[in-house]
N, C-alpha and C positions, 0 to 999 in steps of 0.2 A: 681119473676123477675130474681134472680140469677140462678135459675134452667134453664131458657131459655138461658141465656148467657153462662152457662157452656156447655149446649148441643150444642149450635151453635159453640162454640170454638172447642169442640171435633169433631163435624161434619166437620168443616173446616179442622182440622188436618187429618181426615179420607180421605177427598177429596185430600189433598196433598199426602197422601200415595198412593192413586189410581193413581194420575198423575205420581208418581215415579215408578209405575208398581208393587207395593206390595199390591195386592188386599186382601190377607189374613190378613195383618196387618191392613188394613182399616176396615175389618169386625171385627177383634178382638178389635179394638179401640172402636167400638160402642156396643160391647157385654156387657150387664149389666150396661150401663150408665143410669142415671136418665134422663127421657125424658118428656117434657111437653106433655100433652094429644094430643094437636093439631099436634104434629110432630111424634107421635108414628108410624103411617103407613109409614111415610118417612123413619124413622130409620130402620124399619123392612124390607121394600122393598129394600132399598139401601144395607143393610147388606146381604140379599139374593142374590142380584146382584153381590156383591163382592165375595161371596162364590162360585157362579156359575163360575165366571171368574177365581177363584183361583184353582179350582179343575179340574180333567180330565173330558173330555166331557161325558163319560159314567155315571158319577155321577150327572151331571147337571139336568136331568129331576127330579130326586128325591129331589134335593134341591129346585128347582123351585116350585114343588107341595107342599112343606112344608108350603107355604104361606096360604094354605087353613085352617090351624089350627088357624090362628089369627082371633080375633073377628071383626076387621075392614074389613077383607076380606069377612067374611060371611055376615055381615050387615054393609055396609059402611054408616057412619052417616054424611058425608060431601062430597063435590066434591073432596077434596084432598084425602080422603080415597078411593073414587071410582077410582081416577086416579092411586093410588098405587095398587089397586086390579087389574085393567085392565093392568097395567104395568107388574105385576107378571104373568098374563095370556099371555101377549105379549112375555115376556122373556121365559116362558115355551114352547110356540109354536115355538119360534126361536131355542131353544135347541133341540126340537123334529124334527125340519125340516119341520114343517107345514107352508108352505109359504102363503097359502091363508088366514089362520086364523091370521097369523102375520100381513099381509097387512091390513086386516079388522080392527084389533085392533090398528094398527098404525094410521089409518085414524080417528078412534074414539078418540084416545088419543090426536090427533092434534086439535080436535074440543072442547075439554074440557078446560074451563077457570080455571086455578089453579095458586097458588102462584108460582113465578119464581123459588123458591128454589126447588120445586117439579120438574118442567120442566127441570131445569138445572142438577139436580142430577140424575134424571131418564130419560135419553135422549132416544128418539125414533129415530132410524137410518134407 
């Protein structure tokens, strides 16, 4: 129970850092924190998103493709993991400038029914 509360508090603080414009600090806040299994993909995908936003555009594709190393990316075990995986693919296509793939993934992400914390933290624009 306390693990969940600690993670949610830290995640909220990271979101405040993002709102303040400090994406690197938001990513750093989530680095190495204890995460309940059900939020592991959320933490990883959000952290990658913050790293992409914090670094120069030429580094973005490498960061976005780093998601492929995560177990939840290779074999999603829930709809939330699938949402996080597709969001990472969406983000990678946006960084590469692949408009058609980005649009297709945005439509697919819009159809998935996930917890609001995923939808709000990993926004599709």
